[in-house]
N, C-alpha and C positions, 0 to 999 in steps of 0.2 A: 925183840922186834922193834923196828922203828915206829914210834907212836904216830907219827905223821902217816905212815902207810896204813895203820889201822883205821884212823879217823876218815880217810878218804873212801874206802869201801862202804863204811857206815852211812856216810853222807849220801852215797850213790844208792844205797838200798833204800833208805827213807825217801829219797826223791822218786825213784822208781815205785815204791809203795803208794806214794801220793798220786802220782800219774795214773796208777792202775785203778785206785779208788774213784778218781775223777773220770777215767774212762768208763768204769763200771756204772757210774751215775748218769753219765751222758746218754746212755742208751735209752733212759726213761724220759728224757726231754720229748715233749709233744703232748698230743690231746688223746685220751683214752676215755672209752665208754664201755659202760655195762648196764644190763637190764635184768629185771627179776620180776617175775609175774608173781602176784599175791593170790590172785584169783583167776580162773579162766575167763577169757572174754566169750560171751555167748552170743552167736549171731545164727538164728536159726528160723526157717520157715515154719510159721504155725498154720496148719489146715484144720479148719473145723467143719465137720459134716453131720448133717441132721438125716436121722432115719425114723420116720415117725415122730415119737416125742422124745427120743433119745438122741443126744448129742456125743459125739467122740472128737478129741483133740489128738492130731498127729503132729508130733514135735520131737526133735533131737532123737530120733529113733525109738520113740516111745508112742503107743497108741493108747489113751486112757479115756475112760468113760468120764463124761462131765457131770457135775451136780446142776441140776435145773430148779430153780425157785422163781416161778413166774416168768419174767423177762431177764432174770439174773442168771449167768452161767459161770461156773467155776470149775477149775480143776488143779490137780497138783502133780508135779513130776515125781517120780521115785527118787529115793537117795537125797532127798533136801535140794534138788537141783532147780527149785523155783516153783511159783504158782501163778495162776491167773484168776481174775475177777472181772466180769464185765456184764454189758447188758446189750440186748439185741433192740437197736433203735433205728427206725426207718430203713430197714433193710441191712444195715451195718451193725457190726459188734464194736462197742467201744468199751474200753476198760484199762486195767492196769496189770503189769507184770511186777511181781514181786521177787527181789533177789538179793539182798533184803531191802533195796531201795524200791521206790514206787516209781514205775517207768509207764508212761501212757502207751496204749496200743490202740490203733485204728485198724480193724480186721475188715476188709472190703468184701462185698459179694463177688463171688466167682463162679456163677451157675446157679442152678438150682439147688437149694439146701446145701451150698457149699461156700465157705468163707477162707480168704488166705490173707496172711499178715506177715510181718517180720518182727522177731523179738532181736533187738539189738541193745545189748547191755554196754556199759562203761568198761573201758580196760581198767583193771586194778594191777597197775604196773609201776614199778619205780625204776628210774633211770638215774644213775650217778655218772658224773664226768670227773676226771682228773686232768687238770691243765698243769703239767709239770714243765717249770721254766728254771733255767740256770741263774744264779744270782751272780753279782760281780765279785762275790767272795768265793765262789766256786761252789758253793752249797746249792741244793735244789729247793725251790719252792713250790708249793702245790697249792692249787685252787680245787676244793671238793665242792661239786655243783650238783644239786638235785633239783630239776626243773619242776617236778610235780607238786613237792611238799616243802621245798626249801630246807630240806634236812642237812645239806651240806654244812650249814653253819653249826649244827649239833654235832657232827664228826669231830669238829674242833681242831682240824690239822691244818698247819701251814708249812711244814717242812716234810720231804720224802727221802729216805735213806736206802741205799741198797748195799747189801754186803754179800756178794755171791749170788745165791738164789733167794736169800732173805730180803724182804722188802718191809720197811716200817714207815708208817705215818705218824708224824710226831707233831704235837702243839700243847698248848697249856692245859686242854682238857682231854688230849687224845694221846694214845700209845697203842696202835693198831698194827700187829705183826702179820705179814702175809708172805706170799713168795712170788718170785719171777721166774718163768720158764723161757728160757733164751731161745730154745728151738721153736716154740710156737709162739714165742713174743706175746705172752699173756701175763698180766698181774693179776693175781688171786688174793682177794682181801675178805677175811670174814667180818661181816657187818651185822652182828646178830640183832642189834636193836632194830635193823631196818630190813628184816625179812630172811638173812642168811648170808650165804657166800657169794661173792659177784666175781666174775671173770672179766676183767677189763682187756679190751683189744683196742688198737689204735684207730682213732677216727680221722676223717678227711677234713680238708678245707671247707667243705661243704656242709659241715656238721650243724645240726641244730642247736649245739650248744651256743653258737653265735646267733644274733638277731636274724641276719640273712647271709650267712656263710663269713668265712674269714675275710674274704675279699669281695665285698658285695657290688663294687661299682656304683655307677650313678643311678639314682631312683628317678623314674620318670612317672608322673601321675597317670593313672587310667581310671576311668569312671566305673563305678560298681555296676554289676549286671542287675537287671531287673528280673526277679525270679517270681515264684508263685507264692510267696510268703506275704505279700501286701504292701511291700516297700518300693514305691517308685524311686527312680534315681534322676539325678541331674548333675550337670557339670559345675565346677566351681564358679564359671562366669555366670551362669543362670542364677546361682545362689548368692552371687555377689560376694564371693569369697576368693582372695588372691591364690591363685593357681601356685604361684612361686612360694608363698608362705606355706602351703600345705606340703609341697616338695621339699622345702627345707626342714620342716618338722620331721617328715620320715627319714630324711638324709641324717640329720642329727640322731635320731634313735639308732639307726643301724651302723652308724660310724664310731659310736662310743666304744672304747676298748672294754671288754669285759675281763678285768684283771682282779676283781675283789668280789667277795659276797655281798657287800654292799652297794655295788653298782646296780642301781634300779632297772628291773626288766620289765619290758612291756610285751604281753602276749598277743594283744589284739587292740586296735585304735580304729574307732567308727565315728563319723561326724555326719549329722542330718541337720538340714535348715529348710524351713517352710514345708515341714512334712516329707521331705524327700532325701534319700540317702546320697551324700556327695562323696564320702571317703571311707574305705573299707580296706584295712591292711592288717595282716597278720604276721606273726613272728615266731622264729624257733620251731617251724614245722608245723604250726597250728593252721587251721582253716576254718572256713565258714561253717563247717559241720561239727567242729570240735565243741564238745560239751565242757565247759569250764565251771569250776565251783565258785559261787557267789559270795560265799562266806556270809558276813553279817548284812550284806546288801539284800539278802532274801528277806530281812526284817521288813523292808519296805514294801515286799510283795504281800506280807501279811497284812500291812495296813491297806493295800489295794484291794485285797480279798474282802475285808471287813467293809469298805465302802461298795463293793460290788453287791454284797448281800443287801446292804441298807438300800441301794439304788434299785433292787429288784423286790423291795417290800418284804424282805425277810424279817423274822422276829428278833431284830437287833437294832440297838441305837448306841451311841457313844456314851449314853447315860445308863446302859444295863449294869446291874450289879454283878460283879464278878462272883462272888461267893454264892449268891442266890442261883445264878444259871449253873455254875458247876456242881450244886447240890440238887440238881433236879426241879427248881423252881421255888424252893423255900430255903431260907437262911438256916444254916446248922445252928443247933441250941448252943447258947451260951457263947456265941461269937462275939468277939470284942469289938466295940463301936468302931475303931478304925478300919477293921477288915469289912464290916457291914456297909461302910461307906464307899469302898473302893468300886470304881467303874471301869468299864472298857476304855475309856479315854485315858484314865490314869495309867493303864498299861501300855496304851499307844504312845504316849508321852513320857514313858519311864519315870512317872511320879507316883507310883503305887504305894510308896512308903515302906515297902517291904524290905528288910535287912538283907540287901543283895546289891554288890557293886562290883563288876567285873574288873575293873580298873584299879582296885585297892588291893594290893598285894597281902594286906593285913586282914582283909574280909575274908573269912572262910566260906561264906555262903555266895557261891559264884557258879559260873558255868562250868568250870573244871571240877568243882565238886560234885555237880549234879552227874556229869558224865563218869566221873571216877567211881560213884556209889551206884552205878546204874544196876549192878547184880542184886544189891540190898534193897534199892528203891527204883524199880524200872519205870514206874509211873511218875514222869516229868511234871505232869499237872499237879499232882498230889505234892510232890516235892515243893513246888512253889507255894501251893496253898497253905503248907504247914510251916513256912518260914515266919520267924517272928517279925513283928512290925518295928521299925526304927523311927518312923515319924509318921505326921499325919499325910494321908493321900493329897496330892496336887501342891505339897509344900516345896519340893525340890525334886530336880531330875537327877538320878544315878543310873549309870549304864548298867542295866541289869537283863541278860540274855533269858534268864528263867522266866521273867515277867513278859518279854516279847513272845516267848513260846506259849506261856499260858493264855495270851490273847487269841493264838490260833485255836487253843482248846475251848476258849469261850465261844468261838464262832462255830466250831463243830457241835458243842452241846446245846447251843441256842437253836441251830437249824436241825439238828438230828442227822446231820450227814457227815460223812468224811470230808474233812477240810481240803484235802487234795482233789477228791472228786467234785467238790464245789469249784475250787479254783479252775479246773479243767473245763467244767461246763460254763462258767461265768466268765472268765477270763481268758483262758488258753485258747479254747475253740473258736470264741469270736474273734480273736487276734491272730489266728493262724499259727499258733505255737504248737507244733506237733509232737517234738521230740525233746523231752526233758527229764531229769531224774529229781526226786524229791525224797530224802533220807527218811528212814524210820528208826526209832530207837527200839530197845530190846522187847518193850511192851507193845510194840506194833503202832505206836503212835507216830504221825508225821511230825518231824521237828520244824519248828518255824522260826528258829533264831539263827539259822546258817547251815550251809551243806548242799542246798540244792544246786543243781548244775544246769545251765542253759547255755545255748550258743549265742554269739555276740549279736548277731541281727535281732533275734528275740529279745535279748537283754535290752537292747536299745528301744525297743517298743515300749517298754516300761515307763521310760522318760517321755517318749512321744504321747503317749496316753495321758500324762499328767500336764504336758504342755498344752494338749488340746482341750483342757478342762474336763477331762474324763470321757473323751470319745475316741474311737479308733475306726478310721475310713468310714466315718458317718455314723457308727453304731455306738450309742450311749452305754457305757459301762459303769461309771461313776457319776455322781452329781457334781456339778461346778461347785456347789458350796462345800462339799466334802474335800475336793481337791484343794480349794482355796485353804481352808483350815489345816489339811495335812501338811501344806507347804508353808505355812506361817511361822515365824519365830515366837513360839510359845513359851519356851524355857531355854535358858542356857544350858549347855552340856559340854564341859571341856572347853575347847577353844572355839566352838561354834554354836549356833543356836539350833534348836530341835523342834519339829512339829509332831506330826503323827508317823513316828518312825522314819522321818525324812530329815535330812540335815539341811541347814540353810547357811549361806556363805556369801559374802560380797567380794566381787572381783574388781580390780582396777581395770578400766577400758578407756583408752585414749585419754581425754581429760576430766572423766567422771569415774564413778563406780556403778557397776551392775549388780543386782541380786541374783543368786543362783541357788538352786536347791538339788540335792543330790542323794542317791542311794549309795552307800558305801560299805565295802567290806574288807576285812584284813587281806594284806597281800597286794592290794591295788585293784580291786575290783570297784567299779564305780560307773554310774549313769548320771551325768551331770546335765541340767536344764537351766538355760538362761533365757527366761520368757522375753525379756526386752529385745533380745536379738533373734528370737524365733529359732534358737539354736539346741541341739541336743547332742552330747558326746558320751561315747561308752568306751570303757577300757577294761581289760584284763591283765593281772599281773601275777606272778609267783612269788612276791617279796614277803612271805608269811612271817619270817624270823629275822630278816635282814633289814636294812633301810630301804626306803623307796614305796612304802605303803601308800603315801599321799603324793607320789612323784607327779602323776599326770594331772591331779587335781589342783596341786598347789605350785608346780613348776611348768609343766608343758601347756597347760590350758592359758594361764594369764601371759606367759613370756613368748609362747609361738602361735597357739591357735587364735586367741582373740584378737591379737594385732592384725591377723590376716582377714578379719571378718569385717566388711564395710557396713 
């Protein structure tokens, strides 16, 4: 046979095979979306009826008898579907739904001996996106995105390959094999570490993967609405803020291409000046009702709660001895002198001296260890109290979430009340914060170092309260002295200064600097206060494991927002 005739068919064969592989892969190009529910979302009407001295609760298809102790009412749904505890106060029933988070409920009177309310829990759902794009070399790149928890980074894939009905996600730390059904046009991937199997379907250009869709168009400012939550609103002109500057800020955020896990994502951005809301914008399908996890920004709420208890004359001061309070009023026997000297102020400034540093990868005593060992030691207060001492209290600040959570425990033990019920009574209700979520650990203790969820308008109130010197709409919640101490640079911590669980930072502003303080949490959660400019800014973000956690604080605010403020 002529050798040249043999070579030609082989060349044609390989060329056709390469073309077929390319065609196979091209069908995957585009945006794909999948959802997985980890726990059902409960939204149900709760009806409480009184007959004589007995109360019954009608909810989710069950009618159960309530336990009555004085003014306190409680019940538990069968099959572990949740429970309620509350009090009858001034004709209404106020309390909390437990599922296992703590969610406040306001159950209003609806006739004689009848009360009606709504239990609305947070959706426990994971969403994954696959953005598949063809590279110049013909291979397919993939961006895996998880907007709720930023777990797309941990999937670790940057390439997707299709071989017939087999699909593979490949990366330095990933090798996930799934299937593609050409008839249904569905990609199925087993993501066992993230809840199970996901069926990906094609998404549209209006997808919430993008800040405002793939082709958002030109942003035009609109004044936020005044609602019944206590926020008055005003235009940028009335607030002496450049409207064009605000529009340029939002336009910049929505125009950025999302082509990498390290593209900083913003879920919400709000600006208030002079005590009035000026800007309120949400992204990626979120809105003003969305409850967003605060992460460590919740620590600043613990500081606010401590100040509120002191302002109301509660049995607590910043000099209160931690081990004495946690031991019922007396120090434990044989307690070492350094632990005996530890005060609430040491916990609030993260200078407790406990051997605990969340930022040191070589330090075993940290927040991860506490949660990882929850089954063997569910009492997080006891975990912190049993930590060894590494230095004298007040000597130096180390970032210790266990200590911040212990501060919440000190507040509860000193007052003899649930810390979350205290927060609801002393802070939330006076500030018209009606719907939020506060996490509980396995021992049923509210966690004070992160994980609470609030909506953005209520989160912004936290900054306004501090800017006002401790008042909200004329009602005093904190003393001015406590606010001043909380937001003063008492200790260096990392690249910033630290007060009572509040961060302090200086911004460049025109030809000078202005001092700011803020509550901050992993992922991009922050409420930033600039007293000299009468300015409060709140932001949410999902950048938990990727770059961008400080994006708004250190980039957007100094480069875009502050230059627009006159």
